[in-house]
C-alpha positions as CSV (number, residue, x, y, z in Angstrom):
1,M,9.3,-14.8,-24.5
2,P,7.8,-14.5,-21.0
3,T,7.9,-10.7,-21.1
4,T,6.1,-10.5,-24.4
5,S,3.5,-12.9,-23.0
6,A,3.0,-10.8,-19.9
7,L,2.7,-7.6,-22.0
8,E,0.0,-9.2,-24.2
9,E,-1.8,-10.5,-21.0
10,S,-1.7,-7.0,-19.6
11,R,-3.1,-5.5,-22.8
12,R,-6.2,-7.6,-22.3
13,C,-6.9,-5.3,-19.3
14,H,-8.2,-2.0,-20.7
15,V,-7.0,1.0,-18.8
16,R,-9.4,3.9,-18.3
17,T,-8.7,7.6,-17.9
18,V,-10.3,9.2,-14.8
19,A,-10.8,12.7,-13.6
20,L,-8.2,14.4,-11.4
21,L,-10.5,14.4,-8.3
22,Q,-11.8,10.8,-8.9
23,S,-9.9,9.7,-5.8
24,L,-12.3,11.6,-3.6
25,R,-15.1,9.4,-5.0
26,W,-13.0,6.3,-4.2
27,L,-12.7,7.5,-0.6
28,Q,-16.5,8.0,-0.4
29,A,-17.1,4.6,-1.8
30,G,-14.5,3.1,0.5
31,W,-16.1,4.7,3.6
32,R,-19.5,3.4,2.5
33,D,-18.1,-0.2,2.2
34,L,-16.5,0.1,5.6
35,A,-19.8,1.2,7.1
36,R,-21.7,-1.7,5.5
37,C,-19.1,-4.4,6.5
38,P,-17.0,-3.0,9.3
39,L,-15.8,-6.2,11.1
40,P,-13.2,-7.5,8.6
41,G,-11.7,-4.1,7.9
42,L,-11.5,-3.0,11.5
43,L,-9.8,-6.2,12.5
44,H,-7.3,-5.6,9.7
45,G,-6.7,-2.1,11.0
46,L,-6.5,-3.3,14.6
47,A,-3.9,-6.0,13.8
48,L,-1.7,-3.5,11.9
49,A,-2.0,-0.9,14.7
50,A,-1.1,-3.6,17.2
51,F,1.9,-4.6,15.1
52,G,3.0,-1.0,14.8
53,A,2.8,-0.6,18.6
54,L,4.9,-3.7,19.1
55,L,7.4,-2.4,16.6
56,F,7.6,0.9,18.3
57,W,8.0,-0.7,21.7
58,T,10.7,-3.1,20.5
59,L,12.7,-0.4,18.7
60,R,11.9,2.6,20.9
61,Q,15.6,3.1,21.8
62,H,16.7,2.6,18.1
63,F,14.8,5.2,16.2
64,W,17.1,5.0,13.3
65,W,15.6,1.6,12.6
66,L,12.1,2.7,13.5
67,A,11.9,5.6,11.0
68,G,12.6,3.3,8.1
69,A,10.4,0.6,9.4
70,F,7.3,2.8,9.7
71,S,7.9,4.3,6.3
72,G,8.5,0.9,4.8
73,F,5.1,-0.1,6.1
74,L,3.6,2.0,3.3
75,L,5.3,-0.2,0.8
76,V,3.9,-3.5,2.0
77,A,0.5,-2.3,3.1
78,P,-1.3,-3.1,-0.2
79,V,-0.8,-6.9,0.1
80,L,-2.0,-6.8,3.7
81,A,-5.3,-5.4,2.5
82,T,-6.2,-8.4,0.4
83,G,-9.1,-9.4,2.7
84,I,-10.5,-5.9,2.5
85,Y,-10.5,-6.0,-1.3
86,A,-12.4,-9.3,-1.1
87,S,-15.0,-7.7,1.2
88,S,-15.6,-4.8,-1.3
89,R,-15.9,-7.3,-4.2
90,A,-18.5,-9.3,-2.2
91,L,-20.5,-6.1,-1.5
92,E,-20.2,-5.1,-5.2
93,R,-21.7,-8.4,-6.2
94,G,-24.5,-8.2,-3.7
95,E,-23.1,-11.1,-1.7
96,S,-22.9,-11.4,2.1
97,C,-19.8,-9.9,3.6
98,S,-18.3,-11.3,6.8
99,L,-15.0,-12.1,8.4
100,A,-15.1,-15.4,6.5
101,T,-15.1,-13.5,3.2
102,A,-11.8,-11.8,4.1
103,V,-10.3,-15.1,5.4
104,R,-11.2,-17.0,2.2
105,A,-9.1,-14.6,0.2
106,W,-6.0,-16.0,1.8
107,R,-6.7,-19.7,1.0
108,P,-3.5,-21.3,-0.4
109,A,-5.3,-22.3,-3.6
110,T,-6.2,-18.7,-4.4
111,H,-3.3,-16.5,-3.2
112,S,0.0,-17.9,-4.5
113,R,0.6,-15.1,-7.0
114,R,-0.3,-12.5,-4.4
115,V,2.2,-14.1,-2.0
116,V,4.9,-13.8,-4.6
117,F,4.1,-10.1,-5.1
118,G,3.9,-9.6,-1.4
119,L,7.4,-11.1,-1.0
120,L,8.7,-8.6,-3.6
121,L,7.1,-5.7,-1.7
122,A,8.6,-7.0,1.5
123,L,12.0,-7.2,-0.1
124,A,11.6,-3.5,-1.2
125,G,10.5,-2.6,2.3
126,T,13.5,-4.4,3.8
127,G,15.8,-2.6,1.4
128,W,14.4,0.7,2.5
129,V,14.7,0.0,6.2
130,L,18.3,-1.0,5.8
131,T,19.0,2.1,3.6
132,S,17.3,4.4,6.0
133,A,19.0,3.0,9.1
134,S,22.4,3.1,7.4
135,L,21.9,6.7,6.2
136,I,20.8,8.1,9.6
137,T,23.4,6.2,11.5
138,A,26.3,7.3,9.2
139,F,25.4,11.0,8.9
140,A,23.4,12.1,11.9
141,G,26.6,12.6,13.9
142,Q,25.0,11.2,17.1
143,P,22.8,8.2,17.9
144,V,19.1,8.8,17.1
145,R,17.2,7.0,19.8
146,S,13.9,8.9,20.0
147,P,11.5,11.0,17.8
148,G,12.8,14.1,19.5
149,E,16.4,13.3,18.5
150,F,15.2,12.5,15.0
151,M,13.6,15.9,14.8
152,R,16.7,17.6,16.2
153,L,19.5,15.7,14.5
154,V,17.9,14.8,11.2
155,V,14.9,17.0,10.3
156,M,16.2,20.3,11.9
157,A,20.0,19.7,11.4
158,E,21.8,23.0,10.8
159,Q,24.4,21.5,8.6
160,G,24.1,19.1,5.6
161,Y,21.0,17.8,3.9
162,L,20.4,14.6,5.7
163,F,16.6,14.9,6.0
164,E,16.3,16.0,2.4
165,T,18.5,13.1,1.2
166,W,16.4,10.7,3.3
167,L,13.2,12.0,1.8
168,V,14.6,11.9,-1.8
169,L,15.8,8.3,-1.4
170,G,12.5,7.3,0.1
171,G,10.6,8.9,-2.7
172,L,12.8,7.2,-5.3
173,L,12.0,3.9,-3.9
174,A,8.3,4.6,-3.1
175,A,7.4,6.0,-6.5
176,P,8.1,2.8,-8.6
177,V,6.6,0.6,-5.8
178,F,3.4,2.6,-5.9
179,A,3.3,2.5,-9.7
180,S,3.8,-1.3,-9.6
181,S,1.1,-2.0,-6.9
182,V,-1.6,0.7,-7.2
183,V,-4.0,-1.7,-8.9
184,A,-1.9,-4.9,-9.0
185,L,-3.2,-6.6,-5.8
186,P,-6.9,-6.1,-6.5
187,L,-6.3,-7.2,-10.0
188,L,-4.6,-10.4,-8.9
189,L,-7.5,-11.1,-6.5
190,D,-10.1,-10.5,-9.1
191,R,-8.6,-12.0,-12.3
192,D,-6.5,-15.0,-13.4
193,I,-3.4,-13.0,-14.4
194,G,0.3,-13.3,-13.8
195,V,2.2,-11.1,-11.4
196,L,4.3,-9.4,-14.2
197,A,1.2,-8.7,-16.2
198,A,-0.6,-7.2,-13.2
199,V,2.5,-5.0,-12.5
200,L,2.6,-3.8,-16.2
201,T,-1.1,-3.0,-16.0
202,S,-0.5,-0.9,-12.8
203,W,2.2,1.0,-14.6
204,R,-0.1,1.6,-17.6
205,V,-2.6,3.0,-15.2
206,V,-0.1,5.5,-13.7
207,M,1.3,6.5,-17.1
208,Q,-2.2,7.2,-18.4
209,N,-3.4,9.1,-15.3
210,P,-0.3,10.7,-13.9
211,E,-2.0,13.7,-12.1
212,A,-4.9,11.6,-10.7
213,M,-2.5,9.0,-9.4
214,A,-0.1,11.6,-7.9
215,L,-3.1,13.0,-6.0
216,W,-4.2,9.5,-4.9
217,A,-0.6,8.7,-3.7
218,A,-0.7,12.0,-1.7
219,L,-4.0,11.1,-0.1
220,I,-2.8,7.7,0.8
221,M,0.3,9.1,2.4
222,G,-1.5,11.9,4.2
223,L,-4.2,9.7,5.7
224,T,-1.6,7.0,6.7
225,L,0.6,9.6,8.4
226,A,-2.4,11.0,10.2
227,G,-3.3,7.5,11.4
228,M,0.3,7.0,12.7
229,A,0.4,10.4,14.3
230,S,-2.7,9.6,16.4
231,A,-0.7,7.1,18.5
232,L,-1.4,4.5,15.7
233,L,-5.1,4.4,16.8
234,G,-6.2,6.1,13.6
235,L,-4.8,3.2,11.6
236,I,-7.7,1.0,12.9
237,V,-10.0,3.0,10.6
238,V,-7.6,4.4,8.0
239,V,-6.3,1.0,6.9
240,P,-9.7,-0.5,6.0
241,W,-10.9,2.8,4.6
242,L,-8.0,3.0,2.1
243,G,-8.3,-0.8,1.4
244,H,-11.9,-0.5,0.4
245,A,-11.2,2.7,-1.6
246,S,-8.3,1.0,-3.4
247,W,-10.8,-1.6,-4.7
248,H,-12.9,1.1,-6.1
249,A,-9.9,2.7,-7.7
250,Y,-9.1,-0.6,-9.4
251,R,-12.6,-0.9,-10.7
252,D,-12.7,2.6,-12.1
253,L,-9.2,2.4,-13.6
254,V,-9.2,-1.1,-15.1
255,D,-11.7,-3.0,-17.3
256,A,-10.5,-6.6,-17.0
257,G,-13.5,-8.1,-18.6
258,D,-11.4,-9.9,-21.3
259,T,-9.4,-11.6,-18.6
260,P,-10.8,-14.8,-16.9
261,E,-11.9,-14.4,-13.3
262,A,-9.6,-15.8,-10.6
263,R,-10.7,-19.2,-9.4
């Protein structure tokens, strides 16, 4: 059966247990990689910040869509950092790191499985955007057209539990997506492994390191929100920083030496 095959494939990747605060070391290592090879990462960050600005401008009068779109960004961000993972891998191997290193990670011959996984993440993100917009539109009582109205009508609403419900639903979607992707994308870049096996490995990582992974998720969320709150300019640095750090998280958490390297 395919599921059994994927499980056996995943078990060839040995999951390590890490210390609770190991994520701080990943951030240190990620910052070091960004300083050594800044151009690919900063261009990634600039592109995502520009996309966020375009999204904000387009939906500025429809904040009920915008709230879900920005939070949905967190769900699909791992696949967008593929070039950053490739940059960290090159630095780890002592190879030269340039924009071409990041671009090569997207060659059709090497990224088909990551595209499949990216489409699944995009589907999850789209589902959350639609759910978020429907929830706010149906229960806010008035149109939510701006951040101020979102604060007044959703976050600080005197009646009901709209904001709490919005957060709970977002968390229920985000938790399994995080568990499925926390090491899956770097693993798919690094090793010749199927999408389901990579997802199963990612879940094994979370189940073996629940506290450390909860802290890592909180750090990712906090830094991303800080980047968004700075008029999106902070994302120019935060996106590559977290991308490089995620590579080091994968290397600490997974020993994939028994799995062939990706071609």
